[in-house]
N, C-alpha and C positions, 0 to 999 in steps of 0.2 A: 560530484560523483557521479559516476554512471553505472546503473543496475541492471540487471539480467531482466528482461522482460519477457513474459508468459504472451505466446501467442497463439498456442492451439485453446482451442475453442470448449476441448473437454475438460481442461484443466482449470477454465473458468469457470463451469458446471460443476467439476466436484468441489470447490472452493463456494461456490452459492449453496449446495446441497449437505456438504459435510463439514463446512468449518463453523468455526465460533464468529459471531457476527456482534458488532458495535456499529453504532452511527450515530450520528450528527445533524444538524440543517444541512450543511453543504455536500455531505457524502456519508456513505456506509464501509464499514472496512471489513472484509471475512477473511480468516486465518485458518490454513488449515497445515499440520506436518506434512512437508514433502519428502515424499517415498526416494525421491531421485535424488535428494541432497547427499547423499555419499556419491555416487555417481558423479554430480557437477564438482565436489570438493577434490576429489580425486585427477579431475582433467584442468582443474586449474593449477598455475606454476606456483602459487604460494599455500595451496594446501588446507585454504579457509572454505569453511561451510558459506554460502549464501543464501540470500534470499530471492525466489522471483517474485516480481512483481508485474503484476498485469493492472491498467486502470481504462475503465469502461465509462462511456459516456454513452444512454441510451437518445434515440429522435425525442422521446419525451423532453429532452432538455430544451430543444429547439433545433435550428439549422447547424448546418458545418462549422460556421463561425462560433457559434455557442458553444458547440460540444468542443472545438479544440481549443477555445480558451478557458474552458471547464478543466480538460485534462492540462492545458500547460500551467495552470493556475496551482493544481492538486501536484503535479510532478515538480514544482519549483518548491512548494511547502513540505513535502516530503523530501526535498533534497537538503532544506535546512533543518530538519528534524533530526535526518540521519548525521549532518557536518555534526550538530551539537550534543546528541546523546547516542547511545548505543543499542541497538534493537537487536531481539535475539535473531539467531541465524537459523537457516534448516526448514522455511516456512516458504508457503504458497501465501502470499499477499494480495487480497484483490480490494482495490477501492472503486466503490462505484460513485459516479458524482451525482447530484439531484441538482435539483433546478435551480436552486439557493445559490449552488457554487458560480455560476456565471454573473450573478448581480452582485456577490458580497466581494469585501478586501480578502486579500491573501493572507492576512493575520488571522481571520476568522475561520479559513480553511485551515490554516496550520494548527490553532486552539481545538478544533474539532478531530483533527486526525491524533495530534497528542492525547487528547480525553478520550479516544476509541484505543489507541495504543496501550492506555493506561489501564481501560478495560478490562482487555484482553492479556494482559500481562504479559506485554510485548518487550518492555524495558528490563533491561539489567540494573538491578538494586546497586546503590552505591554502596561499598562498604568500610569507606574510610569516616562516617560519622560514630 
């Protein structure tokens, strides 16, 4: 599943400053209600709200190869989470990689992301039980 990326630096800054934060060993997750969510929903043919997602990896993590690997692992973990469960929509979600993301397995990153999303109350509750 392809998701809409955050490209503007000011949106990363807004999420860092005003968003709720949860973190693990491999990454930190910042979530902020998207003020432009309605505009994006109306522009889509299926008229659904979406999350805009940004993944960042600073130079503290390492060289370009290490940063790209960290972002690739986080992106794939996020894809798997989104395929398995439903996330709430209409948010700016920024995921900041940490140094441990380059040396751990994808399952560890996925577990950290799931814990962070649970702590931030981003999953829909299953009402069938």
